[in-house]
N, CA, C and O of each residue as an XYZ file, in Angstrom:
380
protein
N       0.822     -1.198      0.000
C       0.000      0.000      0.000
C       0.867      1.265      0.000
O       0.578      2.219     -0.722
N       1.930      1.268      0.811
C       2.807      2.439      0.853
C       3.495      2.638     -0.489
O       3.687      3.770     -0.934
N       3.871      1.519     -1.141
C       4.512      1.623     -2.449
C       3.602      2.319     -3.450
O       4.063      3.135     -4.247
N       2.318      2.001     -3.411
C       1.354      2.611     -4.334
C       1.225      4.109     -4.046
O       1.147      4.917     -4.972
N       1.202      4.473     -2.775
C       1.100      5.884     -2.395
C       2.325      6.655     -2.866
O       2.204      7.753     -3.409
N       3.500      6.078     -2.658
C       4.738      6.727     -3.089
C       4.743      6.872     -4.605
O       5.116      7.924     -5.125
N       4.333      5.829     -5.316
C       4.279      5.884     -6.776
C       3.315      6.971     -7.241
O       3.617      7.714     -8.175
N       2.158      7.065     -6.591
C       1.175      8.101     -6.953
C       1.742      9.503     -6.743
O       1.547     10.387     -7.577
N       2.437      9.702     -5.637
C       3.032     11.009     -5.346
C       4.110     11.339     -6.376
O       4.185     12.468     -6.861
N       4.942     10.356     -6.706
C       5.988     10.585     -7.705
C       5.385     10.898     -9.065
O       5.837     11.819     -9.745
N       4.371     10.144     -9.468
C       3.736     10.394    -10.765
C       3.137     11.790    -10.815
O       3.271     12.486    -11.822
N       2.479     12.207     -9.742
C       1.895     13.543     -9.701
C       2.987     14.603     -9.774
O       2.837     15.599    -10.483
N       4.080     14.398     -9.048
C       5.178     15.361     -9.059
C       5.806     15.460    -10.443
O       6.142     16.554    -10.895
N       5.965     14.333    -11.113
C       6.529     14.337    -12.461
C       5.591     15.062    -13.420
O       6.041     15.847    -14.254
N       4.291     14.805    -13.306
C       3.316     15.474    -14.172
C       3.319     16.985    -13.987
O       3.008     17.719    -14.925
N       3.663     17.459    -12.802
C       3.659     18.892    -12.514
C       4.933     19.603    -12.968
O       5.001     20.831    -12.921
N       5.937     18.852    -13.403
C       7.156     19.485    -13.912
C       6.841     20.270    -15.183
O       5.944     19.888    -15.935
N       7.561     21.353    -15.431
C       7.410     22.053    -16.717
C       7.706     21.084    -17.861
O       8.514     20.168    -17.710
N       7.051     21.289    -19.000
C       7.169     20.372    -20.131
C       8.611     20.058    -20.511
O       8.957     18.891    -20.695
N       9.457     21.079    -20.631
C      10.824     20.836    -21.096
C      11.634     20.011    -20.104
O      12.562     19.306    -20.500
N      11.294     20.093    -18.821
C      11.991     19.284    -17.815
C      11.405     17.881    -17.738
O      12.136     16.897    -17.624
N      10.073     17.801    -17.801
C       9.397     16.508    -17.708
C       9.804     15.597    -18.876
O      10.042     14.405    -18.680
N       9.882     16.154    -20.078
C      10.233     15.363    -21.252
C      11.613     14.730    -21.096
O      11.791     13.541    -21.360
N      12.581     15.525    -20.667
C      13.945     15.007    -20.476
C      13.961     13.974    -19.352
O      14.580     12.919    -19.491
N      13.291     14.265    -18.251
C      13.289     13.354    -17.109
C      12.678     12.004    -17.475
O      13.254     10.955    -17.189
N      11.519     12.041    -18.103
C      10.840     10.790    -18.457
C      11.665      9.995    -19.463
O      11.816      8.782    -19.319
N      12.195     10.663    -20.474
C      12.977      9.955    -21.498
C      14.249      9.339    -20.917
O      14.567      8.183    -21.198
N      14.968     10.106    -20.114
C      16.278      9.649    -19.632
C      16.200      8.791    -18.372
O      16.874      7.764    -18.283
N      15.393      9.194    -17.406
C      15.356      8.468    -16.141
C      14.365      7.310    -16.201
O      14.698      6.186    -15.828
N      13.171      7.579    -16.662
C      12.157      6.533    -16.713
C      12.390      5.615    -17.912
O      12.335      4.391    -17.786
N      12.651      6.214    -19.075
C      12.804      5.434    -20.296
C      14.192      4.886    -20.550
O      14.362      4.008    -21.395
N      15.186      5.385    -19.837
C      16.540      4.873    -19.983
C      17.327      5.423    -21.161
O      18.387      4.893    -21.492
N      16.829      6.475    -21.801
C      17.556      7.072    -22.922
C      18.780      7.809    -22.390
O      18.717      8.458    -21.346
N      19.875      7.708    -23.100
C      21.079      8.431    -22.717
C      20.885      9.919    -23.028
O      20.306     10.257    -24.060
N      21.360     10.811    -22.154
C      21.218     12.246    -22.407
C      21.781     12.676    -23.763
O      21.228     13.565    -24.411
N      22.867     12.055    -24.188
C      23.453     12.386    -25.487
C      22.499     12.040    -26.627
O      22.387     12.781    -27.604
N      21.807     10.898    -26.490
C      20.822     10.504    -27.497
C      19.675     11.502    -27.546
O      19.221     11.894    -28.621
N      19.215     11.907    -26.368
C      18.121     12.871    -26.284
C      18.540     14.179    -26.951
O      17.779     14.770    -27.718
N      19.755     14.621    -26.650
C      20.256     15.872    -27.219
C      20.281     15.802    -28.738
O      19.862     16.740    -29.416
N      20.766     14.702    -29.265
C      20.841     14.549    -30.716
C      19.442     14.503    -31.331
O      19.188     15.143    -32.352
N      18.551     13.755    -30.717
C      17.196     13.586    -31.247
C      16.433     14.900    -31.283
O      15.690     15.163    -32.229
N      16.613     15.731    -30.255
C      15.871     16.988    -30.161
C      16.698     18.207    -30.557
O      16.285     19.342    -30.321
N      17.860     17.975    -31.155
C      18.738     19.048    -31.627
C      19.078     20.039    -30.516
O      18.970     21.252    -30.692
N      19.487     19.502    -29.377
C      19.913     20.309    -28.233
C      21.373     20.000    -27.937
O      21.906     18.988    -28.391
N      22.006     20.866    -27.185
C      23.357     20.551    -26.730
C      23.251     19.567    -25.572
O      22.249     19.530    -24.858
N      24.292     18.781    -25.401
C      24.270     17.835    -24.279
C      24.265     18.582    -22.951
O      23.732     18.082    -21.960
N      24.856     19.778    -22.922
C      24.852     20.590    -21.701
C      23.428     21.024    -21.338
O      23.053     21.030    -20.166
N      22.643     21.387    -22.354
C      21.254     21.801    -22.120
C      20.440     20.643    -21.563
O      19.633     20.821    -20.651
N      20.656     19.462    -22.115
C      19.929     18.283    -21.635
C      20.331     17.957    -20.209
O      19.472     17.688    -19.369
N      21.623     17.979    -19.925
C      22.101     17.707    -18.566
C      21.538     18.735    -17.575
O      21.146     18.377    -16.465
N      21.499     19.995    -17.974
C      20.959     21.039    -17.101
C      19.473     20.808    -16.839
O      19.016     20.936    -15.703
N      18.722     20.470    -17.876
C      17.286     20.213    -17.699
C      17.057     19.002    -16.799
O      16.174     19.013    -15.941
N      17.849     17.972    -16.999
C      17.733     16.775    -16.168
C      18.049     17.105    -14.713
O      17.339     16.673    -13.805
N      19.097     17.858    -14.498
C      19.484     18.278    -13.146
C      18.373     19.121    -12.503
O      18.020     18.904    -11.344
N      17.827     20.074    -13.253
C      16.757     20.928    -12.724
C      15.506     20.120    -12.399
O      14.851     20.374    -11.388
N      15.172     19.158    -13.237
C      14.004     18.304    -12.978
C      14.207     17.509    -11.696
O      13.301     17.418    -10.867
N      15.382     16.941    -11.533
C      15.666     16.163    -10.325
C      15.610     17.046     -9.078
O      15.071     16.636     -8.050
N      16.163     18.250     -9.167
C      16.108     19.166     -8.027
C      14.680     19.538     -7.675
O      14.319     19.549     -6.498
N      13.863     19.841     -8.668
C      12.463     20.179     -8.396
C      11.730     19.017     -7.760
O      10.924     19.218     -6.850
N      11.993     17.814     -8.220
C      11.334     16.644     -7.635
C      11.747     16.446     -6.179
O      10.911     16.124     -5.335
N      13.023     16.634     -5.884
C      13.496     16.501     -4.502
C      12.837     17.557     -3.624
O      12.371     17.250     -2.527
N      12.795     18.793     -4.097
C      12.183     19.865     -3.321
C      10.710     19.570     -3.073
O      10.220     19.762     -1.960
N      10.003     19.110     -4.090
C       8.570     18.815     -3.934
C       8.348     17.661     -2.967
O       7.430     17.703     -2.147
N       9.187     16.627     -3.060
C       9.043     15.494     -2.146
C       9.349     15.928     -0.717
O       8.659     15.530      0.222
N      10.380     16.742     -0.561
C      10.747     17.260      0.757
C       9.595     18.074      1.342
O       9.262     17.930      2.518
N       8.993     18.923      0.523
C       7.906     19.763      1.031
C       6.664     18.943      1.341
O       5.914     19.281      2.257
N       6.434     17.865      0.585
C       5.291     16.996      0.893
C       5.473     16.313      2.235
O       4.519     16.172      3.000
N       6.699     15.889      2.522
C       6.960     15.174      3.763
C       7.035     16.115      4.951
O       6.456     15.834      6.000
N       7.753     17.246      4.799
C       8.015     18.115      5.931
C       7.263     19.441      5.905
O       7.279     20.178      6.891
N       6.618     19.746      4.810
C       6.007     21.053      4.641
C       5.035     21.448      5.733
O       5.063     22.590      6.192
N       4.186     20.547      6.157
C       3.186     20.886      7.154
C       3.641     20.554      8.567
O       3.070     21.054      9.537
N       4.660     19.718      8.689
C       5.115     19.330     10.020
C       5.839     20.470     10.718
O       5.614     20.719     11.902
N       6.706     21.163      9.992
C       7.492     22.246     10.557
C       7.055     23.572      9.958
O       7.806     24.181      9.197
N       5.882     24.019     10.279
C       5.329     25.235      9.707
C       5.506     26.380     10.683
O       4.942     26.368     11.778
N       6.286     27.361     10.287
C       6.478     28.563     11.089
C       6.057     29.742     10.236
O       6.478     29.866      9.086
N       5.242     30.590     10.786
C       4.702     31.703     10.004
C       5.324     33.017     10.444
O       4.651     33.896     10.983
N       6.638     33.131     10.200
C       7.282     34.405     10.476
C       8.412     34.624      9.476
O       8.883     33.673      8.852
N       8.840     35.848      9.324
C       9.857     36.204      8.337
C      11.200     35.566      8.598
O      11.888     35.165      7.659
N      11.590     35.463      9.870
C      12.897     34.894     10.198
C      12.983     33.440      9.757
O      13.986     33.032      9.172
N      11.951     32.658     10.027
C      11.943     31.251      9.624
C      12.013     31.110      8.106
O      12.687     30.223      7.583
N      11.311     31.992      7.414
C      11.327     31.951      5.953
C      12.719     32.266      5.420
O      13.185     31.613      4.487
N      13.390     33.261      6.002
C      14.745     33.604      5.578
C      15.713     32.444      5.822
O      16.554     32.143      4.976
N      15.590     31.806      6.967
C      16.469     30.677      7.291
C      16.203     29.520      6.329
O      17.138     28.907      5.814
N      14.946     29.231      6.096
C      14.584     28.151      5.173
C      15.114     28.437      3.784
O      15.676     27.546      3.146
N      14.950     29.651      3.302
C      15.446     30.011      1.972
C      16.962     29.886      1.893
O      17.498     29.422      0.887
N      17.649     30.297      2.946
C      19.108     30.195      2.957
C      19.558     28.735      2.902
O      20.505     28.400      2.191
N      18.883     27.877      3.648
C      19.223     26.448      3.639
C      18.943     25.843      2.269
O      19.771     25.102      1.740
N      17.792     26.149      1.694
C      17.446     25.605      0.378
C      18.413     26.107     -0.692
O      18.767     25.355     -1.600
N      18.846     27.368     -0.601
C      19.809     27.909     -1.561
C      21.150     27.193     -1.447
O      21.837     26.986     -2.447
N      21.519     26.816     -0.222
C      22.772     26.084     -0.049
C      22.643     24.652     -0.585
O      23.568     24.130     -1.207
N      21.496     24.029     -0.341
C      21.284     22.664     -0.817
C      21.098     22.587     -2.318
O      21.599     21.671     -2.971
N      20.371     23.557     -2.863
C      20.028     23.546     -4.280
C      20.343     24.899     -4.896
O      19.436     25.692     -5.145
N      21.633     25.174     -5.148
C      21.992     26.490     -5.699
C      21.359     26.710     -7.068
O      21.266     25.800     -7.892
N      20.936     27.927     -7.275
C      20.350     28.293     -8.570
C      21.464     28.700     -9.508
O      22.459     29.298     -9.096
N      21.287     28.374    -10.757
C      22.315     28.719    -11.746
C      22.031     30.053    -12.328
O      22.780     30.526    -13.182
């Protein structure tokens, strides 16, 4: 039962990814396509594909983290938000 719940959450999170990230993620991670193959097929640079794959994975981790901990540790003040943002920026730096 837990496996089904986890699968449902993952599927929903993947569906919510932006199209350009979801396509790369599904093709490479779910479908097993090599990023280089994807780049060639869609006329992209391999760097662009790697970046999209990395961004998709980061978004999925953030969404899963927020699903698990989002409501458990809820603080409604500016200081907590600043600390949370600083931690997330360190964990998942923006390019």
